[in-house]
C-alpha positions, 0 to 999 in steps of 0.5 A: 500500500505504501508503494501505491501511495508513493507511486504518484496516485496521490497527485489529486489529494481531494480527500483529507483525514481531519483527525490526522491532518493529512490529505490523500487520494480517493484510493487511500481515503477508502483505506482510512474509512476502514479505520474510523477509530483512527482516521475520520475522512471527508471530501475536500470538495464535497463535504461540509467542514466544521472550523474545529475539523479544519484547525486540526490540519493547521 
């Protein structure tokens, strides 16, 4: 999986984990959705964001 992430598939990071403060591609967001106790994922473009969720990444 790390190889896939490093291969350039993450060149369109339209998803983000607001609990970890990282951006990711759609493929990686699927993995993160399977570990909701560690990483909560939202679309950067489609989902509404609360101010507290945005502050995690700053």
